[in-house]
C-alpha positions as a printed NumPy array, in Angstrom:
array([[  0.004,   0.044,  -0.127],
       [  2.874,   2.362,   0.919],
       [  4.387,   1.567,  -2.436],
       [  1.222,   2.432,  -4.37 ],
       [  0.9  ,   5.637,  -2.436],
       [  4.883,   6.698,  -3.226],
       [  4.319,   5.608,  -6.85 ],
       [  1.393,   8.01 ,  -7.423],
       [  2.918,  10.705,  -5.65 ],
       [  5.474,  10.562,  -8.114],
       [  3.479,   9.886, -11.333],
       [  0.669,  12.365, -10.957],
       [  2.895,  15.523, -10.344],
       [  4.779,  14.34 , -13.664],
       [  1.498,  14.215, -15.716],
       [  0.244,  17.44 , -14.405],
       [  3.254,  19.274, -15.61 ],
       [  2.973,  17.454, -19.161],
       [ -0.505,  18.567, -19.612],
       [  0.273,  22.187, -18.548],
       [ -0.145,  24.429, -21.979],
       [  3.038,  26.175, -23.359],
       [  2.616,  29.951, -23.642],
       [  4.172,  32.381, -25.987],
       [  4.9  ,  35.898, -25.075],
       [  3.328,  38.815, -27.048],
       [  4.239,  42.05 , -27.835],
       [  1.085,  43.777, -26.582],
       [ -2.296,  43.354, -25.329],
       [ -5.716,  44.724, -25.894],
       [ -7.469,  46.191, -22.92 ],
       [-10.841,  47.827, -21.962],
       [-11.713,  50.415, -19.42 ],
       [-14.986,  51.165, -17.875],
       [-15.664,  54.475, -15.662],
       [-18.664,  53.187, -13.77 ],
       [-19.562,  56.788, -12.932],
       [-19.932,  58.432, -16.415],
       [-20.505,  54.86 , -18.233],
       [-17.515,  55.797, -20.374],
       [-15.654,  53.123, -21.9  ],
       [-12.409,  52.826, -24.021],
       [-10.392,  50.252, -25.86 ],
       [ -6.719,  50.389, -25.824],
       [ -3.815,  48.543, -27.225],
       [ -0.312,  48.694, -25.392],
       [  2.911,  47.324, -26.248],
       [  4.859,  45.699, -23.457],
       [  6.384,  48.395, -21.086],
       [  3.794,  50.863, -22.484],
       [  1.258,  52.53 , -20.186],
       [ -1.973,  54.628, -20.841],
       [ -4.082,  57.038, -18.664],
       [ -7.775,  56.43 , -18.128],
       [ -9.574,  58.773, -15.83 ],
       [ -7.48 ,  58.877, -12.762],
       [ -5.795,  55.695, -13.213],
       [ -2.433,  54.636, -15.045],
       [ -2.427,  51.159, -16.618],
       [  1.131,  49.751, -17.448],
       [  1.342,  46.355, -19.414],
       [  4.287,  44.366, -18.051],
       [  3.519,  41.266, -20.276],
       [  1.066,  39.349, -21.825],
       [  0.871,  35.75 , -23.142],
       [ -1.241,  33.224, -24.963],
       [ -1.287,  29.472, -25.229],
       [  1.061,  28.673, -28.097],
       [ -1.127,  25.744, -29.637],
       [ -4.509,  28.17 , -29.555],
       [ -3.296,  31.747, -30.213],
       [ -7.417,  32.793, -30.051],
       [ -7.935,  31.316, -26.678],
       [ -7.106,  32.583, -23.399],
       [ -4.898,  35.654, -22.963],
       [ -3.005,  36.494, -19.737],
       [ -1.586,  39.974, -19.186],
       [  0.466,  41.207, -16.245],
       [ -0.903,  44.686, -15.223],
       [  0.404,  47.508, -13.04 ],
       [ -2.461,  50.219, -12.326],
       [ -1.775,  53.315, -10.331],
       [ -3.658,  55.873,  -9.047],
       [ -2.627,  59.363, -10.706],
       [ -2.75 ,  61.262,  -8.034],
       [ -0.992,  59.326,  -5.174],
       [  0.749,  57.022,  -7.541],
       [ -0.439,  54.388,  -5.298],
       [ -0.396,  50.628,  -6.686],
       [ -4.131,  49.768,  -6.986],
       [ -3.439,  46.454,  -8.905],
       [ -0.154,  44.54 ,  -9.723],
       [ -0.718,  40.886, -11.182],
       [ -1.945,  38.76 , -13.594],
       [ -5.518,  38.994, -15.506],
       [ -7.158,  36.524, -17.421],
       [ -9.379,  37.516, -20.764],
       [-11.667,  34.581, -20.035],
       [-12.234,  35.177, -16.325],
       [-11.856,  38.954, -15.731],
       [-13.445,  38.581, -11.97 ],
       [-10.929,  35.966, -10.835],
       [ -8.205,  38.535, -10.632],
       [ -9.799,  42.018, -10.89 ],
       [ -9.112,  45.759, -10.154],
       [-11.048,  46.408,  -6.824],
       [-12.055,  50.049,  -7.648],
       [-15.207,  51.756,  -6.626],
       [-15.234,  53.608, -10.049],
       [-13.107,  51.98 , -12.457],
       [-13.097,  48.773, -14.243],
       [-10.067,  47.446, -16.302],
       [-10.141,  44.09 , -18.023],
       [ -8.041,  42.062, -20.62 ],
       [ -9.577,  41.594, -24.09 ],
       [ -6.541,  39.684, -25.902],
       [ -2.852,  39.911, -26.605],
       [ -1.478,  41.166, -30.079],
       [ -0.896,  38.17 , -32.026],
       [  1.68 ,  38.172, -34.785],
       [  0.507,  38.675, -38.366],
       [  0.314,  35.992, -40.55 ],
       [  2.643,  35.992, -43.328],
       [  0.782,  37.262, -46.357],
       [  0.441,  34.721, -49.155],
       [  3.035,  34.989, -51.867],
       [  1.745,  36.614, -55.094],
       [  1.702,  34.528, -58.21 ],
       [  2.127,  36.223, -61.779],
       [ -1.095,  35.339, -64.058],
       [  1.292,  35.   , -66.819],
       [  2.974,  32.018, -65.102],
       [ -0.411,  29.915, -65.965],
       [ -0.213,  29.961, -69.499]])
């Protein structure tokens, strides 16, 4: 019995590591803002390290990544959100596009959430010369 428990303890974590998806780092992310007082909304695309001001908040994108096998799937962005007047960090951490409430900015007036990572553009198809077909 003890050997079985030891075997499971060794095998299960190894299987869990194999099942973890690989992520690709993105150059930027698309974010959405909401001012709950005025109902004003806005979308912004930020590059890694870039920041944007929305009302009394400054939002900086530290990182954005997406599953390598499914780029249109769940994006994860690491954000730092500061209050402009006091420069107090209100939020520092990862936000998930598919579950914004899981790790959210807790602010009485503003909401910020991740829409997606900026995906690399697919290469354009090569142009063919119509004369070649003759």
